[in-house]
PLY file of the C-alpha trace (Angstrom):
ply
format ascii 1.0
element vertex 184
property float x
property float y
property float z
element edge 183
property int vertex1
property int vertex2
end_header
98.44 118.79 -142.62
98.17 120.76 -145.41
95.97 123.70 -145.80
92.61 122.18 -146.64
93.26 120.18 -143.54
93.85 123.33 -141.34
90.89 125.16 -142.10
88.76 122.11 -141.69
90.36 121.82 -138.20
90.10 125.52 -137.35
86.38 125.39 -138.45
85.40 122.29 -136.37
87.55 123.65 -133.42
85.78 127.33 -133.72
82.66 125.61 -133.63
83.19 123.45 -130.71
84.77 126.61 -128.64
81.69 128.89 -129.97
79.45 126.71 -128.03
81.34 125.62 -125.03
80.96 129.00 -122.79
83.47 127.09 -120.00
87.10 126.34 -121.20
90.10 125.57 -119.03
93.01 126.51 -120.17
96.59 124.89 -118.70
100.17 123.43 -119.41
100.89 119.96 -119.30
104.80 119.55 -120.34
106.14 116.83 -118.30
102.49 114.67 -118.02
103.25 111.21 -118.96
101.83 109.39 -121.33
99.25 107.17 -118.16
98.75 110.46 -116.57
97.57 111.84 -119.71
95.01 108.78 -120.57
93.76 109.14 -116.53
93.38 112.62 -117.32
91.48 112.04 -120.36
89.49 109.77 -118.55
88.61 112.09 -115.90
87.59 114.94 -117.92
85.44 112.83 -120.17
83.62 111.53 -117.02
82.68 115.38 -116.66
81.01 115.03 -119.83
83.40 117.48 -120.89
85.98 117.36 -123.84
89.89 117.76 -123.57
92.30 118.39 -126.70
95.78 120.02 -127.27
95.78 122.64 -129.63
98.63 124.03 -131.65
98.41 127.64 -130.83
98.70 129.44 -134.18
95.19 127.18 -135.05
93.86 128.04 -131.73
93.95 131.84 -131.96
92.59 131.59 -135.10
89.65 129.45 -134.02
88.69 131.45 -130.73
88.20 134.38 -132.73
84.73 135.41 -132.23
84.06 132.88 -129.35
84.31 133.81 -125.89
87.84 132.25 -125.75
88.94 135.72 -127.47
89.09 136.90 -124.39
92.49 134.75 -122.89
93.82 134.16 -126.29
97.45 135.69 -125.06
97.22 132.28 -122.89
98.15 130.22 -125.92
101.58 129.85 -125.46
103.79 126.69 -125.23
101.87 123.37 -124.79
98.92 124.76 -123.91
95.54 122.38 -123.82
91.81 123.00 -123.42
89.60 121.55 -121.15
85.56 122.64 -122.03
81.90 121.85 -121.81
79.01 123.70 -122.06
76.76 123.20 -118.76
79.68 121.96 -115.65
82.27 124.35 -114.79
82.15 123.43 -111.28
82.52 119.88 -112.23
85.61 120.45 -114.52
87.27 122.44 -112.64
87.48 120.12 -110.17
88.69 117.56 -111.86
91.26 119.75 -112.87
92.13 121.01 -110.01
92.16 117.55 -107.66
94.39 116.15 -110.83
97.13 119.16 -110.74
97.37 118.80 -106.87
98.46 115.27 -107.74
100.33 116.21 -110.58
102.07 119.11 -110.33
102.88 119.65 -114.12
99.49 120.83 -114.81
100.14 124.20 -114.47
96.16 126.29 -114.92
96.97 129.44 -117.37
93.34 131.08 -117.68
89.92 130.12 -118.11
86.68 131.34 -119.80
83.48 130.39 -117.21
79.90 131.47 -119.00
81.51 133.38 -121.13
83.54 135.57 -118.59
87.28 134.99 -118.69
88.74 134.47 -115.00
92.53 133.77 -113.84
94.20 130.97 -113.09
93.66 131.50 -109.21
90.15 132.03 -109.45
90.18 127.98 -110.74
90.92 127.03 -107.69
87.76 129.24 -106.06
85.23 127.13 -108.72
86.61 124.00 -108.20
85.98 124.54 -103.96
82.52 125.31 -105.28
79.44 122.61 -104.20
78.19 121.17 -107.21
75.07 121.95 -108.63
73.43 118.57 -107.22
74.96 119.51 -103.99
73.55 122.87 -104.19
69.72 121.55 -105.42
70.19 119.13 -102.38
70.37 121.94 -100.21
68.39 123.48 -101.33
65.46 120.86 -100.65
66.82 120.80 -97.35
65.83 123.95 -96.87
62.45 123.80 -98.29
61.81 121.11 -96.23
62.57 121.85 -92.82
59.90 124.45 -92.32
57.22 122.00 -93.48
59.09 118.88 -91.06
58.68 121.78 -88.12
54.94 122.70 -89.28
53.67 118.58 -89.30
55.61 118.51 -85.95
53.68 121.11 -84.10
50.58 120.13 -85.67
51.21 116.36 -84.27
51.76 117.57 -81.35
48.79 117.81 -78.99
47.55 114.43 -80.40
50.58 112.85 -79.43
50.30 114.40 -75.99
46.45 113.17 -75.80
47.50 110.17 -76.91
50.26 109.98 -74.08
47.68 111.16 -71.23
44.99 108.78 -72.74
47.74 106.04 -72.54
48.74 106.86 -68.92
45.13 106.84 -67.63
44.62 103.43 -68.97
47.73 102.59 -67.42
46.47 103.71 -63.75
43.23 102.29 -64.09
44.49 98.93 -65.46
47.08 99.18 -61.73
44.54 99.88 -59.89
41.81 97.35 -60.90
38.48 97.71 -62.12
36.06 100.44 -60.72
33.19 99.64 -58.34
30.01 99.79 -60.13
27.56 102.54 -59.67
24.48 101.10 -57.75
21.14 100.86 -60.11
19.12 102.88 -58.37
20.82 105.94 -57.52
20.00 108.04 -61.10
0 1
1 2
2 3
3 4
4 5
5 6
6 7
7 8
8 9
9 10
10 11
11 12
12 13
13 14
14 15
15 16
16 17
17 18
18 19
19 20
20 21
21 22
22 23
23 24
24 25
25 26
26 27
27 28
28 29
29 30
30 31
31 32
32 33
33 34
34 35
35 36
36 37
37 38
38 39
39 40
40 41
41 42
42 43
43 44
44 45
45 46
46 47
47 48
48 49
49 50
50 51
51 52
52 53
53 54
54 55
55 56
56 57
57 58
58 59
59 60
60 61
61 62
62 63
63 64
64 65
65 66
66 67
67 68
68 69
69 70
70 71
71 72
72 73
73 74
74 75
75 76
76 77
77 78
78 79
79 80
80 81
81 82
82 83
83 84
84 85
85 86
86 87
87 88
88 89
89 90
90 91
91 92
92 93
93 94
94 95
95 96
96 97
97 98
98 99
99 100
100 101
101 102
102 103
103 104
104 105
105 106
106 107
107 108
108 109
109 110
110 111
111 112
112 113
113 114
114 115
115 116
116 117
117 118
118 119
119 120
120 121
121 122
122 123
123 124
124 125
125 126
126 127
127 128
128 129
129 130
130 131
131 132
132 133
133 134
134 135
135 136
136 137
137 138
138 139
139 140
140 141
141 142
142 143
143 144
144 145
145 146
146 147
147 148
148 149
149 150
150 151
151 152
152 153
153 154
154 155
155 156
156 157
157 158
158 159
159 160
160 161
161 162
162 163
163 164
164 165
165 166
166 167
167 168
168 169
169 170
170 171
171 172
172 173
173 174
174 175
175 176
176 177
177 178
178 179
179 180
180 181
181 182
182 183
């Protein structure tokens, strides 16, 4: 790779990383090609990007980006998975893959522009996804409304039950005797 190709690569990588507030750095030594292929597929499903970077180029590309805070972790074989808006989903995928493949070792990460340690990536992976949180919030918001409807329907339901029981009793006892016509 000549200088112009390297410069273009650094510029492209730098612009991609500057736009991505979420990135996870990890070592991948010992992973086989089918495992890496599967990892790439899983990362793509989270609308994230995955790339293996040459450390010297990555150090140049991360200047002025949120990843500059974890630049000291660009040693050895390093891969970066990054996205713009789904840090929990990305952490979940990588964490699950790391449990199945111990050759994937977290180095550090930047989540929402803040540098975090490798141990904190596991904690982020255990968080519920945005969709799960929204569903839980909607359930909590609907709960008081459901209770109000139940309380308001209670008297009507009770009245209907009483009327039904009275009608049932009257039908069992037969028709009521007619009142004499001249008694009013």
